[in-house]
C-alpha positions as CSV (number, residue, x, y, z in Angstrom):
1,M,35.5,16.8,6.3
2,N,34.5,19.3,8.3
3,T,31.8,17.5,11.0
4,Q,29.4,21.1,11.1
5,L,29.4,21.6,7.5
6,I,28.5,17.6,7.1
7,Q,25.7,18.7,9.7
8,L,24.9,21.7,7.6
9,A,24.7,19.4,4.7
10,Y,22.0,17.2,6.6
11,L,20.1,20.3,7.6
12,V,19.9,21.3,3.9
13,A,19.0,17.6,3.3
14,A,16.1,17.5,5.6
15,V,14.7,20.5,4.1
16,L,14.4,19.5,1.0
17,L,13.1,16.2,1.7
18,I,10.5,18.2,3.8
19,L,9.7,20.4,0.3
20,G,9.8,17.2,-1.6
21,M,7.1,15.5,0.4
22,R,5.0,18.5,0.4
23,G,5.2,18.7,-3.1
24,L,3.9,15.0,-3.3
25,S,0.7,16.0,-2.3
26,S,-0.3,17.0,-5.7
27,A,-0.4,15.3,-8.6
28,K,1.3,18.4,-10.9
29,T,3.5,19.0,-8.1
30,A,4.8,15.3,-7.4
31,P,7.2,15.1,-10.1
32,R,9.1,18.2,-9.1
33,G,8.7,17.1,-5.5
34,N,10.0,13.4,-6.4
35,L,13.1,15.3,-8.2
36,I,13.6,18.0,-4.7
37,A,13.6,14.8,-2.6
38,S,15.8,12.7,-4.8
39,I,18.5,16.0,-4.4
40,G,18.3,16.1,-0.9
41,M,19.1,12.2,-0.6
42,L,21.7,12.9,-2.7
43,I,23.0,15.6,-0.7
44,A,22.8,13.4,2.5
45,I,24.3,10.6,0.9
46,V,27.5,12.5,-0.3
47,A,27.5,13.9,3.2
48,T,27.8,10.1,4.8
49,L,30.6,9.5,2.2
50,L,32.5,12.0,3.5
51,M,32.5,11.4,6.7
52,N,35.8,9.9,8.4
53,K,34.0,6.6,9.5
54,V,33.8,5.7,5.5
55,V,36.8,2.8,5.7
56,D,36.6,1.4,2.6
57,Y,35.4,3.5,-0.2
58,T,35.4,0.5,-2.4
59,V,33.0,-1.7,-0.8
60,V,30.6,1.6,-0.6
61,F,30.8,2.1,-4.4
62,A,30.6,-1.7,-5.2
63,G,27.5,-1.5,-3.3
64,I,26.2,1.8,-5.1
65,V,27.0,0.2,-8.5
66,V,24.9,-3.2,-7.8
67,G,22.1,-1.7,-6.3
68,S,21.4,0.9,-8.6
69,G,21.6,-1.3,-11.1
70,I,19.1,-3.5,-9.7
71,G,17.1,-0.8,-9.2
72,V,17.4,0.3,-12.8
73,V,16.1,-3.2,-14.3
74,L,13.5,-3.3,-11.7
75,A,12.3,0.1,-12.6
76,R,12.1,-0.7,-16.2
77,R,10.5,-4.0,-16.0
78,I,8.0,-4.0,-13.2
79,E,4.6,-3.6,-14.7
80,M,2.3,-1.2,-12.7
81,T,-0.4,-3.9,-11.8
82,A,3.3,-5.1,-9.7
83,M,3.7,-2.2,-8.1
84,P,2.2,-2.9,-4.5
85,Q,4.7,-5.8,-4.0
86,M,7.5,-3.8,-5.6
87,V,6.8,-1.1,-2.7
88,A,6.6,-4.2,0.2
89,L,10.0,-5.8,-0.9
90,L,11.6,-2.2,-0.6
91,N,9.7,-1.2,2.6
92,G,11.2,-5.0,3.2
93,F,14.8,-4.0,2.3
94,G,14.7,-0.8,4.1
95,G,13.8,-2.8,7.3
96,G,16.5,-5.2,6.8
97,A,19.4,-2.8,6.5
98,S,18.5,-1.1,9.3
99,A,18.1,-4.8,11.4
100,L,21.7,-5.5,9.9
101,V,23.1,-1.8,10.7
102,A,22.2,-2.5,14.4
103,T,23.5,-5.9,14.5
104,A,26.9,-4.8,13.3
105,E,27.3,-2.3,15.3
106,Y,26.8,-4.5,18.2
107,L,28.7,-6.8,17.3
108,T,32.1,-4.3,16.8
109,Y,30.6,-3.2,20.7
110,D,31.0,-7.1,21.7
111,R,33.8,-7.8,20.2
112,T,35.8,-4.5,21.2
113,G,34.7,-4.8,25.0
114,V,33.4,-1.3,24.8
115,T,29.9,-0.6,26.5
116,P,27.8,1.5,24.7
117,E,26.1,4.6,26.7
118,G,23.2,6.9,26.2
119,V,20.5,6.0,23.8
120,V,22.5,4.0,21.6
121,P,21.7,0.4,23.3
122,Y,18.1,1.5,22.9
123,A,18.5,2.6,19.8
124,I,20.3,-1.0,19.0
125,V,17.5,-2.9,20.0
126,A,14.5,-0.7,18.5
127,G,16.4,-1.0,14.9
128,L,16.9,-4.6,15.6
129,L,13.6,-5.4,16.0
130,I,11.5,-2.5,14.1
131,G,13.7,-3.7,11.0
132,A,13.3,-7.3,11.7
133,V,9.4,-7.4,12.3
134,T,9.5,-4.8,9.0
135,F,11.4,-7.1,7.1
136,T,9.1,-10.3,7.8
137,G,6.2,-8.9,7.6
138,S,6.9,-7.2,3.9
139,I,7.9,-10.6,2.9
140,I,4.4,-12.0,4.0
141,A,2.6,-8.9,2.8
142,F,4.9,-9.1,-0.8
143,A,4.0,-13.1,-1.0
144,K,-0.2,-12.3,-0.3
145,L,0.0,-9.8,-3.3
146,Q,2.5,-12.2,-5.6
147,E,-0.4,-14.9,-4.5
148,L,2.6,-17.1,-3.5
149,M,0.3,-17.5,-0.4
150,R,-3.7,-17.2,0.2
151,G,-4.0,-13.9,0.4
152,A,-7.4,-14.4,3.5
153,A,-6.5,-14.1,6.9
154,I,-4.5,-16.9,8.3
155,T,-5.6,-17.8,12.2
156,Y,-5.4,-20.5,14.1
157,P,-6.1,-21.6,17.4
158,G,-4.3,-19.1,20.7
159,Q,-3.5,-16.7,18.2
160,N,-3.6,-13.6,20.4
161,F,-2.2,-15.5,23.5
162,V,0.6,-17.0,21.0
163,N,1.4,-13.0,20.1
164,A,1.5,-11.7,23.7
165,L,3.8,-14.5,24.7
166,I,5.9,-13.5,21.8
167,A,5.6,-9.6,22.7
168,L,6.5,-10.3,26.5
169,S,9.6,-12.1,25.4
170,V,10.6,-9.3,22.9
171,L,10.6,-7.1,26.1
172,V,12.2,-9.3,28.6
173,L,15.0,-9.9,25.6
174,A,15.0,-6.2,24.7
175,G,15.9,-5.6,28.5
176,M,18.6,-8.3,28.9
177,V,20.4,-6.9,25.4
178,V,19.9,-2.9,26.6
179,A,21.6,-4.7,30.7
180,G,24.5,-6.3,28.5
181,I,23.2,-9.6,30.1
182,Q,24.8,-13.1,29.0
183,G,26.4,-11.3,26.1
184,L,25.4,-12.4,22.5
185,V,22.6,-15.5,23.4
186,P,19.7,-12.4,24.1
187,F,20.7,-10.6,21.2
188,W,20.5,-13.6,18.3
189,A,17.4,-14.3,20.8
190,L,16.0,-10.9,20.0
191,A,16.7,-10.9,16.4
192,A,15.1,-14.8,16.0
193,V,11.7,-13.8,17.9
194,S,11.3,-10.1,15.8
195,L,12.0,-12.1,12.5
196,L,8.9,-14.6,14.0
197,L,6.9,-11.6,15.2
198,G,7.1,-10.0,11.6
199,V,5.4,-12.8,10.2
200,L,2.8,-13.6,13.0
201,L,1.9,-10.4,12.6
202,V,0.8,-10.1,9.1
203,I,-0.2,-13.6,8.4
204,P,-3.9,-12.7,10.1
205,I,-4.4,-10.1,8.0
206,G,-6.5,-10.4,5.0
207,G,-5.7,-9.1,1.4
208,A,-8.0,-6.7,1.3
209,D,-6.2,-4.7,3.9
210,M,-2.8,-4.5,2.0
211,P,-2.7,-0.9,1.5
212,V,-3.0,-0.4,4.7
213,V,-0.4,-2.6,5.6
214,I,1.8,-1.6,3.0
215,S,1.6,1.9,4.5
216,L,2.0,0.7,7.9
217,L,5.3,-1.4,7.0
218,N,6.6,1.6,5.3
219,S,6.4,3.7,8.6
220,Y,7.9,0.7,10.4
221,S,11.1,1.4,7.6
222,G,11.0,4.6,8.4
223,L,11.1,4.3,12.2
224,A,13.7,1.6,11.8
225,A,16.0,4.0,9.9
226,C,15.4,6.8,12.3
227,A,16.5,3.9,15.3
228,T,19.6,3.6,13.0
229,G,20.8,7.2,12.6
230,F,20.8,7.2,16.4
231,V,23.2,4.2,16.2
232,L,25.4,5.7,13.9
233,G,25.3,9.3,15.0
234,N,23.8,10.7,11.7
235,S,21.4,13.4,12.5
236,G,20.2,12.8,8.4
237,L,19.4,9.4,9.2
238,V,17.0,10.4,12.1
239,I,15.6,12.8,10.3
240,S,14.6,11.3,7.0
241,G,14.0,7.9,9.1
242,S,11.3,10.4,11.3
243,L,10.0,12.2,8.1
244,V,9.1,8.3,6.4
245,G,8.3,7.3,9.9
246,A,5.6,10.3,10.5
247,S,4.2,10.3,7.5
248,G,3.5,6.6,7.1
249,L,1.6,6.6,10.3
250,I,-0.1,9.4,9.6
251,L,-1.3,7.9,5.8
252,T,-2.5,4.7,8.0
253,K,-4.8,6.6,9.8
254,I,-6.2,8.4,7.0
255,M,-6.7,4.8,5.4
256,C,-8.1,3.4,8.5
257,D,-10.8,6.2,9.2
258,A,-11.8,5.7,5.2
259,M,-12.3,2.1,6.1
260,N,-14.6,2.6,9.4
261,R,-11.5,0.8,11.2
262,S,-9.3,0.9,13.9
263,I,-5.9,0.2,13.6
264,T,-5.5,-2.5,16.5
265,N,-8.9,-3.6,14.0
266,V,-6.7,-3.9,11.2
267,L,-3.9,-5.9,12.6
268,F,-5.8,-8.3,15.2
269,G,-9.3,-8.4,13.6
270,A,-8.5,-11.0,11.0
271,F,-10.5,-8.9,8.0
272,G,-10.9,-11.2,5.0
273,A,-11.1,-14.4,7.3
274,A,-14.0,-16.7,6.4
275,P,-17.4,-15.2,7.3
276,E,-18.9,-17.3,10.2
277,A,-22.2,-19.1,10.1
278,G,-24.9,-16.5,9.8
279,G,-22.9,-14.2,8.2
280,A,-22.6,-12.7,5.2
281,T,-22.8,-15.6,2.3
282,G,-20.7,-15.4,-0.3
283,D,-22.4,-17.7,-2.4
284,G,-23.4,-15.8,-5.5
285,E,-26.0,-18.2,-6.5
286,S,-28.3,-17.5,-3.4
287,Q,-28.7,-13.8,-4.1
288,G,-29.8,-14.2,-7.8
289,T,-28.9,-14.6,-10.9
290,A,-26.4,-11.9,-12.4
291,K,-27.4,-10.5,-16.0
292,G,-24.7,-10.6,-18.7
293,Y,-24.5,-8.1,-21.1
294,T,-22.7,-7.4,-24.6
295,P,-20.3,-4.1,-25.3
296,E,-23.3,-3.1,-28.0
297,D,-25.4,-3.1,-25.1
298,A,-23.4,-0.5,-22.9
299,A,-23.1,1.9,-26.3
300,V,-27.1,2.2,-26.3
301,I,-27.1,3.1,-22.7
302,F,-24.2,5.4,-23.3
303,A,-25.8,7.0,-26.0
304,N,-28.4,8.1,-24.0
305,A,-26.9,9.1,-21.1
306,R,-25.7,12.9,-20.2
307,S,-23.3,11.6,-17.0
308,V,-20.6,8.6,-16.4
309,I,-19.0,8.1,-13.4
310,I,-16.0,5.7,-14.2
311,V,-15.3,3.7,-11.1
312,P,-11.5,2.5,-11.5
313,G,-10.6,-0.7,-9.3
314,Y,-7.7,-3.2,-9.0
315,G,-8.9,-5.4,-12.4
316,M,-8.2,-2.4,-14.0
317,A,-4.6,-2.2,-13.1
318,V,-4.5,-6.2,-13.8
319,A,-5.8,-5.6,-17.2
320,Q,-3.3,-2.8,-17.7
321,A,-7.2,-1.0,-19.2
322,Q,-5.9,2.8,-17.9
323,H,-5.3,4.1,-21.2
324,A,-8.2,2.1,-23.0
325,V,-10.2,3.9,-19.9
326,R,-9.3,6.9,-20.9
327,E,-9.8,7.0,-24.3
328,L,-13.3,5.8,-23.3
329,G,-13.5,8.5,-21.7
330,D,-12.3,11.4,-24.1
331,L,-14.9,9.4,-26.4
332,L,-18.0,10.0,-23.9
333,E,-16.7,13.4,-23.4
334,S,-16.4,14.6,-27.3
335,N,-20.2,13.1,-27.2
336,G,-21.3,16.0,-25.0
337,I,-21.0,13.1,-22.0
338,G,-20.1,14.5,-18.4
339,V,-17.4,12.0,-17.1
340,K,-15.6,11.9,-13.3
341,Y,-13.8,8.9,-12.1
342,A,-14.7,8.2,-9.0
343,I,-11.4,7.6,-6.6
344,H,-12.1,4.8,-2.9
345,P,-9.1,5.2,-1.0
346,V,-8.2,2.0,-0.4
347,A,-8.9,0.9,-3.9
348,G,-6.1,-1.2,-5.4
349,R,-3.5,-2.4,-3.6
350,M,-1.6,0.4,-2.4
351,P,-2.5,3.9,-1.2
352,G,-3.3,5.9,-4.3
353,H,-2.9,3.2,-6.8
354,M,-5.5,4.5,-8.9
355,N,-4.5,7.6,-9.1
356,V,-1.3,6.3,-10.2
357,L,-2.4,4.6,-12.9
358,L,-4.8,7.1,-14.4
359,A,-2.4,9.6,-14.4
360,E,0.1,7.8,-16.4
361,A,-3.1,7.5,-18.6
362,D,-3.1,11.1,-18.3
363,V,-6.4,11.4,-17.1
364,P,-6.9,14.8,-16.1
365,Y,-6.3,15.1,-12.3
366,E,-8.9,17.2,-11.3
367,N,-11.4,14.4,-13.0
368,L,-10.1,12.4,-10.3
369,I,-12.9,13.0,-7.3
370,E,-12.5,11.6,-4.2
371,M,-15.1,9.2,-2.4
372,D,-16.7,11.9,0.1
373,E,-17.2,14.2,-2.4
374,I,-18.3,12.3,-5.5
375,N,-20.4,9.9,-3.5
376,P,-23.5,12.3,-3.3
377,E,-23.8,12.7,-7.2
378,F,-24.6,9.0,-7.9
379,P,-28.1,9.1,-7.5
380,E,-28.6,11.8,-10.5
381,T,-25.6,10.3,-12.5
382,D,-26.7,7.8,-15.7
383,V,-24.1,5.2,-16.2
384,A,-21.7,4.1,-13.3
385,L,-19.3,2.1,-14.9
386,I,-17.4,-0.4,-12.4
387,I,-13.9,-1.5,-13.8
388,G,-12.6,-4.7,-11.9
389,A,-13.8,-3.0,-8.6
390,N,-15.9,-5.4,-5.8
391,D,-15.3,-4.3,-2.2
392,V,-15.3,-1.1,-2.3
393,V,-18.8,-0.8,-3.7
394,N,-20.3,-4.0,-2.2
395,P,-23.3,-2.4,-0.7
396,Q,-23.0,-5.1,2.1
397,A,-20.9,-2.4,4.3
398,R,-24.1,-0.2,4.8
399,T,-26.6,-3.2,5.6
400,E,-25.0,-6.8,6.6
401,K,-23.5,-6.2,10.3
402,G,-22.5,-10.0,9.9
403,S,-20.4,-9.0,6.7
404,P,-16.7,-8.7,7.5
405,I,-16.7,-4.9,5.6
406,Y,-19.7,-3.5,7.5
407,G,-19.1,-0.4,8.0
408,M,-16.3,0.6,5.5
409,P,-17.2,3.2,3.5
410,I,-17.7,2.8,0.1
411,L,-18.6,4.2,-3.4
412,D,-22.5,4.5,-3.7
413,A,-22.2,3.2,-7.4
414,D,-25.3,1.2,-6.8
415,R,-27.6,4.1,-6.7
416,A,-26.6,5.2,-10.1
417,Q,-29.7,4.7,-12.3
418,H,-27.5,2.1,-14.8
419,V,-24.8,0.1,-13.3
420,F,-22.2,-1.8,-15.8
421,V,-19.6,-3.8,-14.0
422,I,-16.7,-5.1,-15.9
423,K,-15.2,-8.1,-14.1
424,R,-13.7,-11.6,-15.7
425,S,-15.6,-14.1,-13.3
426,M,-18.3,-14.0,-10.5
427,N,-14.8,-14.4,-8.1
428,P,-15.4,-12.6,-5.2
429,G,-13.3,-10.0,-4.0
430,F,-10.1,-10.0,-1.5
431,A,-12.9,-9.9,1.1
432,G,-13.9,-13.4,0.4
433,I,-17.5,-12.4,0.1
434,Q,-19.9,-11.6,-3.0
435,N,-21.4,-8.4,-4.0
436,P,-25.0,-8.3,-3.8
437,L,-24.6,-4.9,-6.1
438,F,-24.0,-7.7,-9.5
439,F,-27.6,-9.3,-8.9
440,N,-29.4,-5.5,-8.8
441,D,-31.8,-4.8,-11.5
442,N,-30.6,-2.0,-12.7
443,T,-26.7,-3.6,-12.3
444,M,-25.7,-5.1,-16.3
445,M,-22.4,-7.5,-15.8
446,I,-20.6,-7.5,-19.2
447,F,-17.9,-10.3,-18.4
448,G,-14.0,-10.4,-19.8
449,D,-10.4,-9.0,-19.6
450,A,-10.7,-4.8,-18.5
451,K,-8.9,-4.2,-21.3
452,K,-10.4,-5.6,-24.3
453,V,-14.0,-5.0,-23.1
454,V,-13.4,-1.3,-22.5
455,L,-11.9,-1.0,-26.1
456,S,-14.9,-3.1,-27.8
457,I,-17.2,0.1,-26.3
458,V,-15.2,2.0,-27.6
459,E,-15.9,0.6,-30.9
460,A,-19.5,0.2,-30.1
461,V,-20.0,3.7,-29.1
462,R,-18.3,5.0,-31.9
463,A,-20.3,2.8,-34.5
464,F,-23.7,3.5,-32.7
465,N,-22.5,7.0,-33.2
């Protein structure tokens, strides 16, 4: 096919990808944006298949069939609660694919004896390094989210020194690969060290930082794809990879700002590690006694309320309680009670986790209020209903300098007139610390599965009316 037509197709695809990403900025336009971006990607794929560099369409189409089949099965079977793990894996697969392409190209150059020129050797190194780090880092993130390994930060003596030594060796090996020194030995050594670096960079990051990590790894996968585009001379990959990489970095910055922390603190601060002696305690009993209540008690409070703010958290996702929550919200509104939903930027296990769940339950998007906008309303609110949230409503972030979450902006749910908290148990959140909110005089704990408890509250409210 004519090269100019292929480049034109890539340009059209890039424009559609940009328009699609713009559409994702709003829940109302997100489905259309997703469709537009998908069409753009389809155009880019077709244009690539029409290039003369494709030598075996049988293998290509076999890969498409197998990959599409796996994608359909995963899309239908993966629960929304496991979506963060799914995103982590997809990031890893993208990075791994980029690393494999870089490896294949380098081996081709080595076999033919041709020396890569211009930016190609640098792009090969970048694709291998970033792709390998993304792959193993994403696997660790998946294992933490899936609770296959402990979610808290994993540290060891001399960790920063080891990471610095590995980073130095990466620079040396990358220089040797670019210079073509010692053939394949430095290349395979760089691949091994890059895979190890991905593991070591993520294990010291605690589970509470997983939304930031997923966003950052998503950016890495885009940068790796961009580097692969330079390796293959494919402008479509360069453009789409740049878009993903840049948007991921911007989202990471936004989320770090929401936690009042820098990206270096997230990556190297071992957030989620056990507090040191003299720091914030994780012992709930030392803070007082939590008061347990029933759904019927909640119905009495709701009957006399005029305003309610619902604070969703990961516990709502685990229990798949979003539809029950919407039913409760609709019931309260039918009784003349104002209902809003307070959304913390890092609630859940991935960016926008709560927004996606509530949108799935058809909660009006205008009722989902961001943290900065909703916080001034809590002191004037009759009831704050916290469903499975923990660290994002922990007042230690405002008062306890020894707490690992000190300085992180939180939802001011503790300042409402009455606070109901639905939790399975008194276990701490991913930050590994107890929440003093649970022991406040205005807090009423209701223990149990979030979905069952919310449905019980719905029945109790109906019966009370």
